[in-house]
C-alpha positions in Angstrom: -0.3 0.1 -0.2 2.6 2.5 1.0 4.4 1.5 -1.7 1.4 2.2 -4.5 1.1 6.0 -3.1 4.7 7.2 -2.8 4.4 5.8 -7.0 0.6 7.6 -7.6 0.5 9.4 -10.8 -1.6 12.0 -8.5 0.2 12.3 -5.8 3.2 14.1 -5.7 6.1 12.7 -2.4 9.1 13.6 -1.5 11.6 12.9 1.3 14.9 15.0 2.0 17.5 16.0 4.5 17.2 19.4 5.5 18.8 20.9 2.0 18.0 17.9 -0.9 16.0 14.9 -2.5 16.8 11.6 -1.0 14.0 11.0 -3.3 11.1 12.1 -5.3 8.6 10.5 -7.6 8.2 11.1 -10.9 5.3 13.0 -10.0 6.9 15.7 -8.4 9.3 16.2 -12.1 6.0 16.0 -13.8 4.2 18.8 -11.4 7.4 21.6 -11.5 8.4 20.2 -15.2 11.6 19.9 -14.1 13.6 16.1 -15.1 14.7 13.9 -12.0 18.0 14.5 -13.2 18.0 18.1 -12.8 16.2 17.4 -9.6 18.7 15.2 -8.6 21.0 18.8 -8.1 18.4 21.1 -7.3 17.4 21.8 -3.1 14.0 21.6 -1.8 13.4 24.9 -1.4 14.3 26.1 -5.4 10.7 26.0 -5.9 9.0 27.8 -3.1 7.7 31.6 -3.6 7.7 32.3 -0.8 10.4 32.7 1.8 7.7 32.5 5.4 6.3 29.4 2.9 9.3 28.1 3.5 10.3 28.6 6.9 6.9 27.3 7.9 7.4 23.7 5.8 10.3 24.3 7.8 9.1 24.5 11.8 6.2 22.3 10.0 8.7 19.1 9.4 10.9 20.4 12.5 7.8 20.2 14.8 7.5 16.3 13.4 10.2 15.3 13.6 10.6 16.7 17.8 7.2 14.4 17.7 4.8 16.8 17.7 1.8 17.1 15.6 2.0 20.3 13.0 -1.4 20.9 10.8 -2.1 18.1 9.0 -2.7 20.1 5.9 -0.6 23.3 4.1 -0.9 25.5 1.3 2.3 26.4 -0.8 3.2 27.9 -4.0 6.2 27.1 -6.3 7.5 28.2 -9.0 7.6 25.7 -12.5 10.2 25.0 -14.8 8.9 27.5 -17.6 8.0 29.5 -14.6 4.9 29.5 -14.3 3.0 29.5 -10.3 1.3 26.6 -9.1 -0.7 26.5 -5.7 0.5 23.5 -3.6 -2.3 21.7 -1.2 -0.2 18.8 1.2 1.4 17.7 4.2 4.8 17.4 5.8 
């Protein structure tokens, strides 16, 4: 079940080390318009537009790692390779 979710074509999924991607599925590449090869050399935060959103996501990730419960869903905006702005609703 977990593998099916992670590899789904309707959900972007990634694991990161605080800066760089450790893993991402193909759909995340589709959403961002970057190839998997390009994404391997990018930092997670390269896609985000608003520094306040980055700080909020980082705080929520830290809270989760410390055993806390961050908000269930977070809305944020990314800029794709072609310059389009996409509004994302996701979990941290």
